[in-house]
ROZAKOL-392467 format. One record per residue (C-alpha): residue in three letters; y, x, z. Coordinates in nm, 2 decimals, always signed. Example, Ala and Ser with C-alpha at 12.3 -4.5 7.8 and 13.67 -1.06 7.14 Angstrom:
% residues 2
{resn:ALA py:-0.45 px:+1.23 pz:+0.78}
{resn:SER py:-0.11 px:+1.37 pz:+0.71}
This chain:
% residues 453
{resn:MET py:+1.79 px:-5.13 pz:+0.17}
{resn:SER py:+1.41 px:-5.08 pz:+0.17}
{resn:VAL py:+1.25 px:-4.79 pz:-0.02}
{resn:ALA py:+0.91 px:-4.78 pz:-0.18}
{resn:CYS py:+0.74 px:-4.44 pz:-0.22}
{resn:ILE py:+0.53 px:-4.37 pz:-0.52}
{resn:CYS py:+0.33 px:-4.05 pz:-0.47}
{resn:VAL py:+0.16 px:-3.86 pz:-0.75}
{resn:LEU py:-0.10 px:-3.67 pz:-0.55}
{resn:THR py:-0.15 px:-3.33 pz:-0.72}
{resn:GLY py:-0.27 px:-2.98 pz:-0.65}
{resn:SER py:-0.57 px:-2.95 pz:-0.42}
{resn:LEU py:-0.67 px:-3.31 pz:-0.32}
{resn:TYR py:-0.84 px:-3.48 pz:-0.03}
{resn:CYS py:-1.11 px:-3.73 pz:-0.12}
{resn:MET py:-1.00 px:-4.08 pz:-0.06}
{resn:ASN py:-1.15 px:-4.43 pz:-0.07}
{resn:SER py:-1.00 px:-4.74 pz:-0.21}
{resn:PHE py:-0.72 px:-4.88 pz:+0.01}
{resn:ALA py:-0.56 px:-5.22 pz:+0.01}
{resn:TRP py:-0.26 px:-5.26 pz:+0.24}
{resn:GLU py:-0.40 px:-5.01 pz:+0.49}
{resn:GLU py:-0.16 px:-4.81 pz:+0.70}
{resn:ILE py:-0.13 px:-4.43 pz:+0.68}
{resn:ALA py:+0.13 px:-4.27 pz:+0.91}
{resn:GLY py:+0.33 px:-4.58 pz:+0.94}
{resn:MET py:+0.33 px:-4.65 pz:+0.56}
{resn:LYS py:+0.14 px:-4.94 pz:+0.40}
{resn:VAL py:-0.06 px:-4.82 pz:+0.11}
{resn:VAL py:-0.06 px:-5.09 pz:-0.16}
{resn:GLU py:-0.25 px:-4.91 pz:-0.43}
{resn:ALA py:-0.49 px:-4.62 pz:-0.43}
{resn:LYS py:-0.80 px:-4.57 pz:-0.63}
{resn:ASP py:-1.10 px:-4.34 pz:-0.59}
{resn:TYR py:-1.02 px:-3.97 pz:-0.65}
{resn:MET py:-1.18 px:-3.67 pz:-0.81}
{resn:ALA py:-1.21 px:-3.41 pz:-0.54}
{resn:LYS py:-0.99 px:-3.14 pz:-0.70}
{resn:ALA py:-0.77 px:-3.08 pz:-1.00}
{resn:PRO py:-0.46 px:-2.86 pz:-1.08}
{resn:ARG py:-0.15 px:-3.07 pz:-1.08}
{resn:THR py:-0.10 px:-3.03 pz:-1.46}
{resn:HIS py:-0.42 px:-3.22 pz:-1.51}
{resn:VAL py:-0.23 px:-3.54 pz:-1.41}
{resn:ASP py:-0.13 px:-3.70 pz:-1.74}
{resn:GLY py:-0.08 px:-4.07 pz:-1.74}
{resn:GLY py:-0.43 px:-4.19 pz:-1.73}
{resn:GLU py:-0.58 px:-3.97 pz:-2.00}
{resn:ASP py:-0.91 px:-3.80 pz:-1.95}
{resn:VAL py:-0.90 px:-3.45 pz:-1.81}
{resn:SER py:-1.16 px:-3.18 pz:-1.78}
{resn:VAL py:-1.25 px:-3.04 pz:-1.43}
{resn:SER py:-1.52 px:-2.79 pz:-1.39}
{resn:GLY py:-1.66 px:-2.90 pz:-1.73}
{resn:GLU py:-1.69 px:-3.26 pz:-1.64}
{resn:LYS py:-1.48 px:-3.55 pz:-1.77}
{resn:GLU py:-1.29 px:-3.74 pz:-1.50}
{resn:GLN py:-1.03 px:-4.01 pz:-1.51}
{resn:ALA py:-0.68 px:-3.88 pz:-1.44}
{resn:LEU py:-0.55 px:-3.91 pz:-1.09}
{resn:PRO py:-0.40 px:-4.25 pz:-1.00}
{resn:ILE py:-0.06 px:-4.31 pz:-0.85}
{resn:VAL py:-0.06 px:-4.40 pz:-0.48}
{resn:VAL py:+0.21 px:-4.65 pz:-0.39}
{resn:ALA py:+0.32 px:-4.68 pz:-0.03}
{resn:ASP py:+0.57 px:-4.93 pz:+0.10}
{resn:VAL py:+0.80 px:-4.75 pz:+0.34}
{resn:SER py:+0.98 px:-5.05 pz:+0.46}
{resn:GLY py:+0.69 px:-5.29 pz:+0.49}
{resn:SER py:+0.89 px:-5.56 pz:+0.31}
{resn:GLN py:+0.81 px:-5.47 pz:-0.05}
{resn:SER py:+0.55 px:-5.69 pz:-0.22}
{resn:SER py:+0.24 px:-5.54 pz:-0.37}
{resn:GLU py:+0.30 px:-5.70 pz:-0.70}
{resn:GLY py:+0.66 px:-5.59 pz:-0.72}
{resn:VAL py:+0.57 px:-5.23 pz:-0.65}
{resn:ASN py:+0.28 px:-5.21 pz:-0.88}
{resn:ASN py:+0.50 px:-5.33 pz:-1.16}
{resn:MET py:+0.75 px:-5.06 pz:-1.08}
{resn:GLU py:+1.01 px:-5.32 pz:-0.99}
{resn:ALA py:+1.22 px:-5.36 pz:-0.68}
{resn:ASP py:+1.36 px:-5.67 pz:-0.52}
{resn:SER py:+1.74 px:-5.70 pz:-0.48}
{resn:GLY py:+1.87 px:-5.40 pz:-0.28}
{resn:ASP py:+1.54 px:-5.22 pz:-0.30}
{resn:ARG py:+1.49 px:-4.89 pz:-0.48}
{resn:LEU py:+1.18 px:-4.69 pz:-0.59}
{resn:ILE py:+1.14 px:-4.32 pz:-0.51}
{resn:LYS py:+0.87 px:-4.12 pz:-0.70}
{resn:VAL py:+0.77 px:-3.82 pz:-0.50}
{resn:CYS py:+0.55 px:-3.56 pz:-0.67}
{resn:LEU py:+0.37 px:-3.38 pz:-0.39}
{resn:SER py:+0.20 px:-3.04 pz:-0.45}
{resn:GLY py:+0.08 px:-2.86 pz:-0.14}
{resn:GLY py:+0.25 px:-3.12 pz:+0.08}
{resn:ILE py:-0.01 px:-3.39 pz:+0.04}
{resn:GLN py:-0.16 px:-3.34 pz:+0.39}
{resn:GLU py:+0.19 px:-3.34 pz:+0.54}
{resn:PHE py:+0.27 px:-3.67 pz:+0.36}
{resn:PHE py:-0.04 px:-3.84 pz:+0.50}
{resn:GLU py:+0.03 px:-3.70 pz:+0.85}
{resn:ARG py:+0.40 px:-3.78 pz:+0.87}
{resn:GLY py:+0.46 px:-4.06 pz:+0.61}
{resn:THR py:+0.81 px:-4.21 pz:+0.63}
{resn:ALA py:+0.96 px:-3.90 pz:+0.81}
{resn:TYR py:+0.83 px:-3.68 pz:+0.53}
{resn:VAL py:+0.98 px:-3.90 pz:+0.25}
{resn:ASN py:+1.31 px:-3.93 pz:+0.43}
{resn:GLU py:+1.34 px:-3.56 pz:+0.47}
{resn:LYS py:+1.29 px:-3.52 pz:+0.09}
{resn:ILE py:+1.56 px:-3.78 pz:+0.02}
{resn:GLU py:+1.79 px:-3.60 pz:+0.26}
{resn:TYR py:+1.71 px:-3.26 pz:+0.12}
{resn:TYR py:+1.79 px:-3.36 pz:-0.24}
{resn:GLY py:+2.11 px:-3.53 pz:-0.12}
{resn:LEU py:+2.03 px:-3.88 pz:-0.26}
{resn:SER py:+2.28 px:-4.15 pz:-0.16}
{resn:GLU py:+2.23 px:-4.52 pz:-0.19}
{resn:GLU py:+2.46 px:-4.50 pz:-0.49}
{resn:ASP py:+2.24 px:-4.24 pz:-0.65}
{resn:LEU py:+1.93 px:-4.45 pz:-0.59}
{resn:GLY py:+2.10 px:-4.76 pz:-0.74}
{resn:GLN py:+2.21 px:-4.56 pz:-1.04}
{resn:TYR py:+1.87 px:-4.41 pz:-1.12}
{resn:GLY py:+1.63 px:-4.67 pz:-0.99}
{resn:ALA py:+1.32 px:-4.45 pz:-0.99}
{resn:MET py:+1.39 px:-4.09 pz:-0.89}
{resn:GLU py:+1.14 px:-3.80 pz:-0.92}
{resn:LEU py:+1.16 px:-3.56 pz:-0.63}
{resn:LEU py:+0.98 px:-3.23 pz:-0.69}
{resn:GLU py:+0.86 px:-3.03 pz:-0.39}
{resn:GLU py:+0.94 px:-2.68 pz:-0.50}
{resn:GLU py:+0.87 px:-2.49 pz:-0.18}
{resn:ASN py:+0.50 px:-2.43 pz:-0.23}
{resn:GLU py:+0.53 px:-2.14 pz:-0.47}
{resn:TYR py:+0.15 px:-2.13 pz:-0.52}
{resn:ALA py:+0.14 px:-2.47 pz:-0.69}
{resn:ASP py:+0.16 px:-2.30 pz:-1.03}
{resn:LEU py:+0.04 px:-1.96 pz:-0.93}
{resn:ALA py:-0.28 px:-1.82 pz:-1.09}
{resn:ILE py:-0.46 px:-1.49 pz:-1.02}
{resn:ALA py:-0.68 px:-1.34 pz:-1.28}
{resn:ASN py:-1.04 px:-1.36 pz:-1.16}
{resn:VAL py:-1.21 px:-1.12 pz:-1.41}
{resn:ASP py:-1.42 px:-0.81 pz:-1.38}
{resn:ASN py:-1.17 px:-0.60 pz:-1.58}
{resn:TYR py:-0.93 px:-0.78 pz:-1.81}
{resn:VAL py:-0.90 px:-1.08 pz:-2.04}
{resn:ASN py:-0.69 px:-1.11 pz:-2.35}
{resn:VAL py:-0.37 px:-1.31 pz:-2.37}
{resn:ARG py:-0.37 px:-1.51 pz:-2.69}
{resn:ALA py:-0.08 px:-1.63 pz:-2.91}
{resn:GLU py:-0.25 px:-1.98 pz:-2.93}
{resn:PRO py:-0.50 px:-2.16 pz:-2.71}
{resn:ASN py:-0.81 px:-2.04 pz:-2.91}
{resn:THR py:-1.01 px:-1.72 pz:-2.95}
{resn:ASP py:-0.92 px:-1.69 pz:-3.32}
{resn:SER py:-0.55 px:-1.64 pz:-3.25}
{resn:ALA py:-0.38 px:-1.30 pz:-3.22}
{resn:ILE py:-0.40 px:-1.10 pz:-2.90}
{resn:VAL py:-0.05 px:-1.05 pz:-2.75}
{resn:GLY py:-0.14 px:-0.88 pz:-2.43}
{resn:LYS py:-0.40 px:-0.83 pz:-2.15}
{resn:ILE py:-0.42 px:-0.95 pz:-1.80}
{resn:TYR py:-0.62 px:-0.75 pz:-1.56}
{resn:ARG py:-0.82 px:-0.84 pz:-1.25}
{resn:GLY py:-0.59 px:-0.95 pz:-0.97}
{resn:ALA py:-0.28 px:-0.99 pz:-1.19}
{resn:VAL py:-0.06 px:-1.29 pz:-1.11}
{resn:ALA py:+0.06 px:-1.54 pz:-1.36}
{resn:HIS py:+0.28 px:-1.85 pz:-1.37}
{resn:VAL py:+0.10 px:-2.15 pz:-1.52}
{resn:LEU py:+0.34 px:-2.33 pz:-1.75}
{resn:ALA py:+0.11 px:-2.60 pz:-1.88}
{resn:LEU py:-0.25 px:-2.69 pz:-1.98}
{resn:ALA py:-0.33 px:-2.64 pz:-2.35}
{resn:GLY py:-0.61 px:-2.67 pz:-2.60}
{resn:GLU py:-0.80 px:-2.98 pz:-2.72}
{resn:GLU py:-1.00 px:-2.99 pz:-2.40}
{resn:LYS py:-0.71 px:-2.89 pz:-2.18}
{resn:ASP py:-0.91 px:-2.59 pz:-2.06}
{resn:TRP py:-0.66 px:-2.32 pz:-2.14}
{resn:PHE py:-0.35 px:-2.22 pz:-1.94}
{resn:GLN py:-0.02 px:-2.14 pz:-2.10}
{resn:ILE py:+0.10 px:-1.86 pz:-1.88}
{resn:ALA py:+0.39 px:-1.62 pz:-1.82}
{resn:SER py:+0.31 px:-1.29 pz:-1.65}
{resn:GLY py:+0.56 px:-1.01 pz:-1.65}
{resn:ASN py:+0.68 px:-0.97 pz:-2.01}
{resn:ALA py:+0.36 px:-1.13 pz:-2.15}
{resn:GLN py:+0.34 px:-1.50 pz:-2.24}
{resn:GLY py:+0.06 px:-1.68 pz:-2.41}
{resn:TYR py:-0.27 px:-1.85 pz:-2.35}
{resn:ILE py:-0.58 px:-1.77 pz:-2.15}
{resn:LYS py:-0.89 px:-1.98 pz:-2.06}
{resn:ALA py:-0.84 px:-2.15 pz:-1.73}
{resn:GLU py:-1.18 px:-2.05 pz:-1.61}
{resn:TYR py:-1.06 px:-1.69 pz:-1.57}
{resn:PHE py:-0.82 px:-1.77 pz:-1.28}
{resn:PHE py:-0.79 px:-1.86 pz:-0.92}
{resn:TYR py:-0.53 px:-2.14 pz:-0.92}
{resn:GLY py:-0.31 px:-2.33 pz:-0.68}
{resn:GLU py:-0.45 px:-2.34 pz:-0.33}
{resn:ASP py:-0.75 px:-2.13 pz:-0.43}
{resn:ALA py:-0.49 px:-1.86 pz:-0.53}
{resn:LEU py:-0.32 px:-1.90 pz:-0.19}
{resn:ALA py:-0.65 px:-1.85 pz:-0.01}
{resn:VAL py:-0.70 px:-1.50 pz:-0.17}
{resn:ILE py:-0.34 px:-1.39 pz:-0.25}
{resn:ASP py:-0.34 px:-1.12 pz:+0.03}
{resn:ASP py:-0.64 px:-0.96 pz:-0.13}
{resn:TYR py:-0.46 px:-0.90 pz:-0.45}
{resn:VAL py:-0.15 px:-0.72 pz:-0.34}
{resn:THR py:-0.16 px:-0.37 pz:-0.46}
{resn:ARG py:-0.02 px:-0.09 pz:-0.25}
{resn:TYR py:+0.14 px:+0.22 pz:-0.40}
{resn:ALA py:+0.26 px:+0.56 pz:-0.28}
{resn:VAL py:+0.60 px:+0.62 pz:-0.44}
{resn:VAL py:+0.71 px:+0.99 pz:-0.43}
{resn:LYS py:+1.04 px:+1.05 pz:-0.27}
{resn:ALA py:+1.02 px:+1.43 pz:-0.30}
{resn:ASP py:+1.13 px:+1.60 pz:-0.62}
{resn:ARG py:+0.77 px:+1.71 pz:-0.69}
{resn:LEU py:+0.46 px:+1.65 pz:-0.48}
{resn:ASN py:+0.12 px:+1.82 pz:-0.52}
{resn:VAL py:-0.19 px:+1.60 pz:-0.54}
{resn:ARG py:-0.48 px:+1.79 pz:-0.36}
{resn:GLU py:-0.85 px:+1.75 pz:-0.38}
{resn:ASN py:-0.88 px:+1.70 pz:+0.00}
{resn:PRO py:-0.63 px:+1.62 pz:+0.28}
{resn:GLY py:-0.45 px:+1.94 pz:+0.38}
{resn:THR py:-0.23 px:+2.21 pz:+0.22}
{resn:GLU py:-0.52 px:+2.46 pz:+0.22}
{resn:PHE py:-0.70 px:+2.27 pz:-0.05}
{resn:ASP py:-0.65 px:+2.32 pz:-0.43}
{resn:ARG py:-0.41 px:+2.09 pz:-0.61}
{resn:ILE py:-0.55 px:+1.88 pz:-0.90}
{resn:GLY py:-0.21 px:+1.78 pz:-1.03}
{resn:TYR py:+0.13 px:+1.66 pz:-0.92}
{resn:ILE py:+0.36 px:+1.36 pz:-0.91}
{resn:ASP py:+0.73 px:+1.37 pz:-0.97}
{resn:LYS py:+1.00 px:+1.18 pz:-0.78}
{resn:GLY py:+1.00 px:+0.81 pz:-0.83}
{resn:GLU py:+0.64 px:+0.81 pz:-0.98}
{resn:ARG py:+0.37 px:+0.62 pz:-0.81}
{resn:ALA py:+0.00 px:+0.63 pz:-0.75}
{resn:LYS py:-0.23 px:+0.35 pz:-0.62}
{resn:LEU py:-0.29 px:+0.39 pz:-0.25}
{resn:LEU py:-0.66 px:+0.39 pz:-0.15}
{resn:GLU py:-0.66 px:+0.48 pz:+0.22}
{resn:HIS py:-0.48 px:+0.66 pz:+0.50}
{resn:THR py:-0.62 px:+0.97 pz:+0.66}
{resn:ALA py:-0.50 px:+1.12 pz:+0.99}
{resn:LEU py:-0.59 px:+1.48 pz:+1.06}
{resn:ASP py:-0.65 px:+1.63 pz:+1.41}
{resn:ASN py:-0.33 px:+1.83 pz:+1.38}
{resn:GLY py:-0.13 px:+1.51 pz:+1.35}
{resn:GLU py:-0.07 px:+1.53 pz:+0.98}
{resn:GLU py:-0.11 px:+1.21 pz:+0.77}
{resn:TRP py:-0.24 px:+1.21 pz:+0.42}
{resn:ILE py:-0.29 px:+0.94 pz:+0.17}
{resn:LYS py:-0.58 px:+0.91 pz:-0.07}
{resn:VAL py:-0.46 px:+0.80 pz:-0.41}
{resn:GLN py:-0.60 px:+0.71 pz:-0.75}
{resn:TYR py:-0.44 px:+1.00 pz:-0.95}
{resn:THR py:-0.59 px:+0.95 pz:-1.29}
{resn:ASP py:-0.85 px:+0.69 pz:-1.41}
{resn:ASN py:-1.13 px:+0.94 pz:-1.33}
{resn:SER py:-0.99 px:+1.13 pz:-1.03}
{resn:VAL py:-0.87 px:+1.07 pz:-0.68}
{resn:GLY py:-0.67 px:+1.30 pz:-0.47}
{resn:TYR py:-0.45 px:+1.33 pz:-0.16}
{resn:VAL py:-0.07 px:+1.35 pz:-0.10}
{resn:SER py:+0.12 px:+1.41 pz:+0.22}
{resn:ALA py:+0.23 px:+1.08 pz:+0.37}
{resn:GLU py:+0.56 px:+1.25 pz:+0.48}
{resn:TYR py:+0.69 px:+1.26 pz:+0.12}
{resn:VAL py:+0.61 px:+0.91 pz:+0.00}
{resn:ASN py:+0.72 px:+0.55 pz:+0.06}
{resn:ILE py:+0.46 px:+0.27 pz:+0.06}
{resn:VAL py:+0.53 px:-0.04 pz:-0.14}
{resn:GLU py:+0.34 px:-0.36 pz:-0.20}
{resn:GLU py:+0.34 px:-0.52 pz:-0.54}
{resn:PHE py:+0.16 px:-0.77 pz:-0.75}
{resn:VAL py:+0.01 px:-0.68 pz:-1.08}
{resn:TYR py:+0.13 px:-0.84 pz:-1.41}
{resn:ALA py:-0.02 px:-0.89 pz:-1.75}
{resn:LYS py:+0.07 px:-0.63 pz:-2.00}
{resn:THR py:+0.20 px:-0.67 pz:-2.35}
{resn:LEU py:+0.04 px:-0.46 pz:-2.62}
{resn:GLU py:+0.35 px:-0.23 pz:-2.62}
{resn:GLU py:+0.33 px:-0.19 pz:-2.24}
{resn:GLU py:-0.04 px:-0.11 pz:-2.27}
{resn:GLU py:+0.03 px:+0.16 pz:-2.52}
{resn:LYS py:+0.31 px:+0.31 pz:-2.31}
{resn:GLU py:+0.08 px:+0.31 pz:-2.00}
{resn:LEU py:-0.19 px:+0.49 pz:-2.20}
{resn:ALA py:+0.06 px:+0.76 pz:-2.30}
{resn:GLU py:+0.17 px:+0.80 pz:-1.94}
{resn:LYS py:-0.20 px:+0.84 pz:-1.83}
{resn:ARG py:-0.25 px:+1.10 pz:-2.10}
{resn:ALA py:+0.05 px:+1.30 pz:-1.97}
{resn:LEU py:-0.09 px:+1.27 pz:-1.62}
{resn:GLU py:-0.43 px:+1.40 pz:-1.73}
{resn:ALA py:-0.25 px:+1.70 pz:-1.90}
{resn:ARG py:-0.09 px:+1.79 pz:-1.56}
{resn:THR py:-0.43 px:+1.88 pz:-1.42}
{resn:GLN py:-0.43 px:+2.19 pz:-1.65}
{resn:ILE py:-0.08 px:+2.31 pz:-1.55}
{resn:PRO py:-0.08 px:+2.58 pz:-1.28}
{resn:GLU py:+0.16 px:+2.57 pz:-0.99}
{resn:THR py:+0.34 px:+2.88 pz:-1.12}
{resn:GLN py:+0.46 px:+2.67 pz:-1.41}
{resn:ALA py:+0.54 px:+2.35 pz:-1.22}
{resn:ALA py:+0.58 px:+2.43 pz:-0.85}
{resn:GLU py:+0.58 px:+2.18 pz:-0.57}
{resn:ASN py:+0.93 px:+2.09 pz:-0.44}
{resn:THR py:+0.93 px:+1.87 pz:-0.13}
{resn:THR py:+1.31 px:+1.84 pz:-0.11}
{resn:VAL py:+1.40 px:+1.48 pz:-0.03}
{resn:ASN py:+1.75 px:+1.37 pz:-0.13}
{resn:VAL py:+1.85 px:+1.05 pz:+0.06}
{resn:THR py:+2.15 px:+0.85 pz:-0.04}
{resn:PRO py:+2.32 px:+0.74 pz:+0.29}
{resn:PRO py:+2.42 px:+0.38 pz:+0.33}
{resn:ASN py:+2.77 px:+0.29 pz:+0.22}
{resn:THR py:+2.85 px:+0.13 pz:+0.55}
{resn:ASP py:+2.78 px:+0.23 pz:+0.91}
{resn:TYR py:+2.68 px:-0.07 pz:+1.11}
{resn:SER py:+2.83 px:-0.06 pz:+1.46}
{resn:THR py:+2.65 px:-0.38 pz:+1.57}
{resn:ASN py:+2.34 px:-0.58 pz:+1.47}
{resn:GLU py:+2.57 px:-0.87 pz:+1.40}
{resn:GLU py:+2.75 px:-0.66 pz:+1.14}
{resn:LEU py:+2.42 px:-0.56 pz:+0.99}
{resn:ARG py:+2.30 px:-0.92 pz:+0.97}
{resn:GLY py:+2.62 px:-1.01 pz:+0.79}
{resn:GLU py:+2.57 px:-0.74 pz:+0.54}
{resn:ILE py:+2.21 px:-0.85 pz:+0.47}
{resn:ILE py:+2.33 px:-1.21 pz:+0.40}
{resn:ASP py:+2.62 px:-1.09 pz:+0.19}
{resn:TYR py:+2.38 px:-0.88 pz:-0.01}
{resn:ALA py:+2.14 px:-1.17 pz:-0.06}
{resn:MET py:+2.42 px:-1.40 pz:-0.17}
{resn:GLN py:+2.48 px:-1.17 pz:-0.47}
{resn:TYR py:+2.16 px:-1.30 pz:-0.62}
{resn:LEU py:+2.23 px:-1.67 pz:-0.58}
{resn:GLY py:+2.14 px:-1.84 pz:-0.90}
{resn:ASN py:+1.90 px:-1.56 pz:-1.02}
{resn:LYS py:+1.57 px:-1.66 pz:-1.16}
{resn:TYR py:+1.24 px:-1.70 pz:-0.98}
{resn:VAL py:+0.94 px:-1.50 pz:-1.11}
{resn:HIS py:+0.59 px:-1.52 pz:-0.97}
{resn:GLY py:+0.51 px:-1.18 pz:-0.83}
{resn:GLY py:+0.84 px:-1.04 pz:-0.95}
{resn:GLN py:+0.93 px:-0.69 pz:-0.83}
{resn:THR py:+1.31 px:-0.67 pz:-0.87}
{resn:LEU py:+1.59 px:-0.88 pz:-0.73}
{resn:ALA py:+1.79 px:-0.85 pz:-1.05}
{resn:GLY py:+1.50 px:-0.93 pz:-1.28}
{resn:GLY py:+1.37 px:-1.21 pz:-1.06}
{resn:THR py:+1.11 px:-1.24 pz:-0.79}
{resn:ASP py:+0.94 px:-1.51 pz:-0.57}
{resn:CYS py:+1.01 px:-1.61 pz:-0.21}
{resn:SER py:+0.84 px:-1.33 pz:-0.02}
{resn:GLY py:+0.95 px:-1.08 pz:-0.29}
{resn:PHE py:+1.31 px:-1.19 pz:-0.23}
{resn:THR py:+1.30 px:-1.14 pz:+0.15}
{resn:SER py:+1.10 px:-0.81 pz:+0.13}
{resn:LEU py:+1.32 px:-0.66 pz:-0.14}
{resn:ILE py:+1.64 px:-0.76 pz:+0.04}
{resn:TYR py:+1.52 px:-0.59 pz:+0.36}
{resn:ALA py:+1.40 px:-0.29 pz:+0.17}
{resn:GLU py:+1.76 px:-0.22 pz:+0.06}
{resn:PHE py:+1.84 px:-0.18 pz:+0.43}
{resn:GLY py:+1.54 px:+0.04 pz:+0.52}
{resn:TYR py:+1.29 px:-0.21 pz:+0.64}
{resn:SER py:+0.94 px:-0.23 pz:+0.50}
{resn:LEU py:+0.80 px:-0.59 pz:+0.50}
{resn:SER py:+0.47 px:-0.74 pz:+0.37}
{resn:ARG py:+0.48 px:-0.87 pz:+0.02}
{resn:THR py:+0.33 px:-1.20 pz:+0.10}
{resn:PRO py:+0.45 px:-1.50 pz:+0.31}
{resn:GLY py:+0.14 px:-1.48 pz:+0.54}
{resn:GLY py:+0.20 px:-1.11 pz:+0.59}
{resn:GLN py:+0.57 px:-1.17 pz:+0.68}
{resn:LEU py:+0.48 px:-1.45 pz:+0.93}
{resn:SER py:+0.22 px:-1.23 pz:+1.10}
{resn:GLY py:+0.39 px:-0.89 pz:+1.09}
{resn:ALA py:+0.77 px:-0.90 pz:+1.01}
{resn:GLY py:+0.96 px:-0.81 pz:+1.33}
{resn:ARG py:+0.90 px:-1.03 pz:+1.62}
{resn:GLY py:+0.85 px:-1.40 pz:+1.65}
{resn:ILE py:+1.13 px:-1.62 pz:+1.80}
{resn:ASP py:+1.20 px:-1.99 pz:+1.84}
{resn:TYR py:+1.40 px:-2.16 pz:+1.56}
{resn:SER py:+1.67 px:-2.24 pz:+1.82}
{resn:GLU py:+1.73 px:-1.86 pz:+1.85}
{resn:ALA py:+1.75 px:-1.80 pz:+1.48}
{resn:GLN py:+2.04 px:-1.58 pz:+1.36}
{resn:PRO py:+2.16 px:-1.49 pz:+1.01}
{resn:GLY py:+1.91 px:-1.26 pz:+0.85}
{resn:ASP py:+1.61 px:-1.39 pz:+1.03}
{resn:ILE py:+1.31 px:-1.50 pz:+0.81}
{resn:ILE py:+1.21 px:-1.87 pz:+0.83}
{resn:CYS py:+0.84 px:-1.92 pz:+0.75}
{resn:TYR py:+0.71 px:-2.26 pz:+0.62}
{resn:GLY py:+0.37 px:-2.41 pz:+0.56}
{resn:SER py:+0.10 px:-2.64 pz:+0.68}
{resn:GLY py:-0.14 px:-2.58 pz:+0.96}
{resn:SER py:-0.15 px:-2.21 pz:+1.01}
{resn:THR py:-0.10 px:-2.12 pz:+0.64}
{resn:CYS py:+0.24 px:-1.98 pz:+0.54}
{resn:THR py:+0.33 px:-2.08 pz:+0.19}
{resn:HIS py:+0.70 px:-2.01 pz:+0.18}
{resn:VAL py:+0.97 px:-1.78 pz:+0.34}
{resn:ALA py:+1.34 px:-1.79 pz:+0.33}
{resn:LEU py:+1.64 px:-1.60 pz:+0.48}
{resn:TYR py:+1.84 px:-1.79 pz:+0.74}
{resn:ILE py:+2.21 px:-1.77 pz:+0.67}
{resn:GLY py:+2.34 px:-1.98 pz:+0.97}
{resn:ASN py:+2.46 px:-2.33 pz:+1.02}
{resn:GLY py:+2.11 px:-2.48 pz:+0.95}
{resn:GLN py:+2.10 px:-2.33 pz:+0.60}
{resn:ILE py:+1.87 px:-2.08 pz:+0.41}
{resn:ILE py:+1.89 px:-1.88 pz:+0.09}
{resn:HIS py:+1.56 px:-1.85 pz:-0.08}
{resn:ALA py:+1.38 px:-1.81 pz:-0.42}
{resn:ALA py:+1.27 px:-2.17 pz:-0.44}
{resn:ASN py:+1.07 px:-2.21 pz:-0.76}
{resn:PRO py:+1.07 px:-2.13 pz:-1.13}
{resn:ASN py:+1.29 px:-2.43 pz:-1.21}
{resn:LYS py:+1.56 px:-2.36 pz:-0.95}
{resn:GLY py:+1.56 px:-1.99 pz:-0.88}
{resn:VAL py:+1.75 px:-1.85 pz:-0.59}
{resn:VAL py:+1.93 px:-2.14 pz:-0.41}
{resn:ILE py:+2.08 px:-2.24 pz:-0.08}
{resn:GLY py:+1.90 px:-2.52 pz:+0.11}
{resn:ASN py:+1.85 px:-2.70 pz:+0.44}
{resn:ALA py:+1.66 px:-2.48 pz:+0.68}
{resn:GLY py:+1.48 px:-2.78 pz:+0.83}
{resn:TYR py:+1.37 px:-2.94 pz:+0.51}
{resn:THR py:+1.00 px:-2.92 pz:+0.61}
{resn:THR py:+0.76 px:-2.78 pz:+0.87}
{resn:ILE py:+0.87 px:-2.45 pz:+1.01}
{resn:LEU py:+0.57 px:-2.24 pz:+1.11}
{resn:GLY py:+0.77 px:-1.96 pz:+1.27}
{resn:VAL py:+1.09 px:-1.75 pz:+1.27}
{resn:ARG py:+1.08 px:-1.37 pz:+1.25}
{resn:ASN py:+1.36 px:-1.15 pz:+1.39}
{resn:VAL py:+1.34 px:-0.83 pz:+1.19}
{resn:VAL py:+1.67 px:-0.67 pz:+1.30}
{resn:ASP py:+1.65 px:-0.66 pz:+1.68}
């Protein structure tokens, strides 16, 4: 049986010339027209005009490649297959370059990954395979000076339902508006519409994602003073209670060996807290609903009021109550097993761009970092950060349950997963699938990180 591959090239595109039966990575291209240089994948819409950077362009054409070499140009272009032949429609987002580099091998991996048999192909004829592992395909980052309103409808006359601040992440659900120049987004608990021009999107978002991770100092003492300068001899300007957080600005190391952290205490004041009594976490910022905005303002007012409370009324208490783990791990192998068992409890949970809880939903790097946080490990919040800094690098042949498998193209890591053994991974795949189990070798592995030992 021969297979023809019909590829809808989306995401960030590479400029192409017109081809006619030219060969790319062992695959004969039988139809490919000229391209616009770049467009989000939701701009692809069956030949209709779309707007890119204010200019009208023709929607992206389908590129049809004959995997077997036996398919006729006319038959493929008409979406028909000869006897025994089947068509596979592969939507590539973020995997475009890999498709052109690897051709047939790439398509075959996708067919294997989705478990398609010849019987399946015969039943469905044309099968759409979605590459879910590039979590940045629908990720947008707010590129604004302060904030932009989230609207109930794709126009500026509709009601304001929330605000999205600079650097906040959002999941793009669709294009909207008469000119298709609005994003329908979901960010945290806020859903609505924002002009597309206010975002980094797709691979542009990937290029800057590490710059938009916010670091917080989370207090683990019962009450911790915030001082005007680093050192206990300086006056306090307020306090933070256990579990509360402040945005981390910088670390400061004193000559006596003490470490202090400069934090944004209130909107108008910065201070210092002892690094000994805080945990550092990395999180993405979400949009805020109007209700969340009001709650945050109330919390800020309460924080401002603390600057007037003397220490005699609310004394510092640096007692740290630590809940010991339920299990003592006698071996690393036992710890690895517990990590996987814990991760498996979230199988089937939803995927949320920038999500900050396992129960409420998170993305791929959030899944791995939050799992490890439960066992006392602090990992970067981004795929690139985990590839470069989580544990130590090992070869895939050495991978053990609990290791982090890092995927991507070139030197850019776009996805991470937990290895569970026997060639399988558990990972937060995409908004459509959530947390699933998959084949560890489904695509290019950039590296494997051993965090445990």
